[in-house]
N, C-alpha and C positions, 0 to 999 in steps of 0.2 A: 167172192176172190178166189185167188187160184196161189201157187204155191209158190213161193219168194225165190229168183234166180239170186244162187249166191253163192263169193268168189269160194276156194278153196279153207279149210279153216287152217289156223283161228282164227277166231270171229266173237261176237259180240252178243247176248239174248238179253232182250228187256220182254218178261211175259207178263204178262198184265193179266189178272184175271180176276171179274166180277160179276155182281149181281145185281143187274137195272130195278129202280122203282117202277110202277106204272107208267105208262103214255110214254109219247116221245119226250116232250114239254126242249123242242128245240138237239138233240140230240143227236139227231142224225143228220143234220147241218153240220157240225159240230165235229162229227167224226169225219167223212170226206173235209171240213177243212182243214182238220187236223190231222190228216192224213198227206193231202198235199202240203203243208208246209215240214211235216217231216223230211218230205221225200226229196224237199232243198236245200238240208242240213247238210253239211260237210261230215262227212262218216258213216251216214247212212246207207243200209245195204237192202232194207227190201223187209215189206211188211203181212204178214199172215193172217187172219181174223174171223173167228166164227162166231156164231150166239145162237143159243138155243130159245123151242118159245116158251122159254121160264122163263128168259134173260139172263141166265147166266151167261157168260161168254170169258174167250179165249182171245189176247192179240199181240203176237211174237212179231215184237220189231228185232232188225237186228241192226250189230254199228260194228264201223272196223274196230271201236276199242271203247275204254271208259272214257275219256276225256270225250268225247262223242255224245255216247248218254249224257257227261254232267253237262256240257254246255246244253243240250236236247229240255233238258226237264228245268233250265234258266230263260226260254224260249219265252219272251212279254206273252202272246197270243195263247202258248201253251198253261204256262202260270195260269192266266183266267180261265180256263176250259178247266186246269185240275180242279179249282177252285169252285166252280160251281159244280163238275161232278163230283165232289164232297157234298154241297149243297142241296142238289135235286137229284143228277142221276143216277149214283150207287146206293145201294143198301150194302154193300161191302166192297172191299177190293181188297189183294194182296197183290203186290208186287216182289219179280224175284229178278237179278240181273246173273247172269253166269258168263263164262269161260266157255266157247262150244270147239272141240280139241281134238270130235271126227263129227264125220257128216256121214248117212248113204242110204240110199235109198231106192225105188222101187217103181218100174212103167210098165203096165203092159202095154205093148203095140200093136 
């Protein structure tokens, strides 16, 4: 994964922090499918994700508005992935949603 290319604020972030269970159990394929499906949703702006060797990961998805986030949460395939996540893939997770007011960065060229 790479940095998301985002518009000037304001926009919204859904920060999903998780600790995985042992083994893949279809997680990798579903993660790819969900990333592709999210990218097709109205209001989607981008995603950034990282996971360490111990199974802790953070995925930040970026959205134009809260309505877009609510609509994504209700997509049938996403609901199925959430259910499997609670039953199989995650030991623990936290979801945090916020509005980005300012954004800046640095890039060494």
